C-alpha positions in Angstrom: 48.4 -5.7 68.2 47.5 -4.3 71.6 46.6 -6.3 74.7 42.9 -6.1 74.0 43.4 -7.6 70.5 45.6 -10.3 71.9 43.0 -11.1 74.6 40.3 -11.2 72.0 42.3 -13.6 69.8 43.1 -15.9 72.7 39.4 -16.0 73.7 38.4 -16.7 70.1 40.9 -19.6 69.9 39.7 -21.0 73.3 36.1 -20.8 72.3 36.4 -22.1 68.7 39.3 -24.6 68.9 37.1 -27.7 69.1 34.8 -26.6 66.4 37.7 -25.8 64.1 39.4 -29.1 64.8 36.2 -31.0 63.9 35.9 -29.2 60.6 39.6 -29.9 59.9 39.2 -33.5 60.9 36.3 -33.9 58.4 38.5 -32.2 55.7 41.6 -34.3 56.4 40.4 -37.6 58.0 43.2 -37.5 60.5 43.0 -36.0 64.0 46.8 -35.1 64.2 46.8 -33.5 60.8 43.6 -31.7 61.7 45.1 -30.1 64.8 48.2 -29.2 62.8 46.0 -27.6 60.1 44.1 -25.5 62.7 47.4 -24.3 64.2 48.8 -23.3 60.8 45.6 -21.5 60.0 45.5 -19.7 63.3 49.1 -18.5 62.8 48.0 -16.9 59.5 44.7 -15.5 61.0 46.7 -14.0 63.9 48.6 -11.8 61.4 45.3 -10.3 60.2 43.4 -10.5 63.5 42.8 -6.7 64.0 41.0 -6.5 60.6 39.3 -9.9 61.0 38.0 -9.1 64.4 36.9 -5.6 63.4 34.9 -7.0 60.4 32.9 -9.1 62.9 33.1 -12.6 61.4 36.3 -14.2 62.8 34.9 -17.7 62.7 33.8 -17.4 59.0 37.2 -15.9 58.0 39.1 -18.6 59.9 36.9 -21.4 58.5 37.6 -20.2 55.0 41.3 -19.9 55.7 41.2 -23.5 57.1 39.6 -24.8 53.9 42.1 -23.0 51.8 45.0 -24.3 53.9 43.6 -27.8 53.6 43.3 -27.5 49.8 46.9 -26.2 49.6 48.0 -29.2 51.6 46.2 -31.6 49.2 47.8 -29.9 46.2 51.3 -30.2 47.7 51.0 -33.7 49.0 48.7 -35.7 46.7 48.9 -38.9 48.7 46.3 -41.6 49.6 44.6 -41.0 52.8 44.0 -43.5 55.6 41.4 -42.6 58.2 42.5 -42.1 61.8 40.3 -42.5 64.8 37.2 -40.6 65.5 38.0 -37.7 67.8 37.2 -38.5 71.4 35.3 -35.2 71.7 33.1 -35.7 68.6 29.4 -35.6 69.4 28.0 -39.0 69.9 24.4 -40.4 70.0 23.5 -40.9 73.6 20.7 -43.5 73.1 22.8 -46.0 71.2 26.4 -45.1 71.4 27.7 -48.0 69.3 25.3 -47.4 66.4 26.2 -43.7 66.5 29.9 -44.6 66.3 29.3 -47.1 63.5 27.3 -44.5 61.5 29.8 -41.8 62.1 32.7 -44.1 61.0 30.8 -45.0 57.8 30.2 -41.3 57.0 33.8 -40.3 57.7 35.1 -43.1 55.5 32.7 -42.1 52.7 33.7 -38.5 53.1 37.4 -39.4 52.9 36.9 -40.9 49.5 35.7 -37.6 48.0 38.1 -35.2 46.3 39.2 -32.3 48.5 37.0 -29.6 46.9 33.9 -31.8 47.0 34.7 -32.8 50.6 35.1 -29.1 51.6 31.7 -28.3 50.0 30.0 -31.2 51.9 31.6 -30.3 55.2 30.7 -26.6 54.9 27.1 -27.3 53.8 26.2 -30.0 56.2 28.6 -29.8 59.2 28.9 -26.1 59.4 25.3 -25.7 58.1 26.2 -23.0 55.5 23.8 -22.0 52.8 24.9 -22.5 49.2 25.8 -18.9 48.8 27.8 -18.8 52.1 29.7 -22.0 51.1 30.4 -20.5 47.7 31.7 -17.3 49.3 33.9 -19.3 51.8 35.4 -21.4 49.0 35.6 -18.7 46.4 33.6 -20.6 43.9 30.2 -20.1 42.2 26.9 -21.1 43.8 26.4 -23.4 40.8 29.6 -25.2 41.6 28.5 -25.6 45.2 25.2 -27.1 44.0 26.9 -29.6 41.6 29.6 -30.5 44.0 27.0 -31.1 46.8 24.9 -33.3 44.5 27.8 -35.3 43.2 29.3 -35.7 46.6 26.1 -36.9 48.2 25.6 -39.4 45.4 29.2 -40.7 45.9 28.8 -40.9 49.7 25.4 -42.8 49.4 27.0 -45.2 47.0 30.0 -45.8 49.3 27.8 -46.4 52.3 25.4 -48.6 50.4 28.3 -50.7 49.1 29.8 -51.1 52.5 26.5 -52.0 54.2 25.4 -54.8 51.7 26.9 -58.1 53.0 28.3 -60.3 50.3 28.3 -57.5 47.7 31.4 -57.7 45.5 33.5 -54.6 45.4 36.5 -53.9 43.2 38.8 -55.2 46.0 36.9 -58.5 46.6 36.9 -61.5 44.5 35.2 -64.9 44.3 38.2 -66.7 42.6 39.4 -69.6 44.5 36.3 -69.7 46.6 
């Protein structure tokens, strides 16, 4: 790579770092792992930067690589996830900061309960605001799969949020025995 390509890559990383970490955080549920995931992905993107930059869609390519890297991690690890903190730089509601944080935490917890592919579809469709066709292309799956994964994912997330917000509702981890 020549100096111009290196400078373009450095400028891309500086400009898109926060955005990529946010996507990775939504995919992993852990800020440290999200940053590691972005770094691993950027190392791989750097190898192909001349072609990626020339094609004119470096963010889209990098986002797809990020999702693929996240999926590969899930396949290798297969461990239960615990959610970390909400990134300090995440967008927050200015009018009622506490409600915004509470709502975000509920969404992040519901998102973390989804399987990796379903989570990736939801993140790409609603966080990155991709169309069904764009999400399908980014994930290498059919538009029909994106539609069904979106529908099922939203149903699961709604159920998780409803369960968590109904006081006194029994969940599989609560019991009335001994009360």
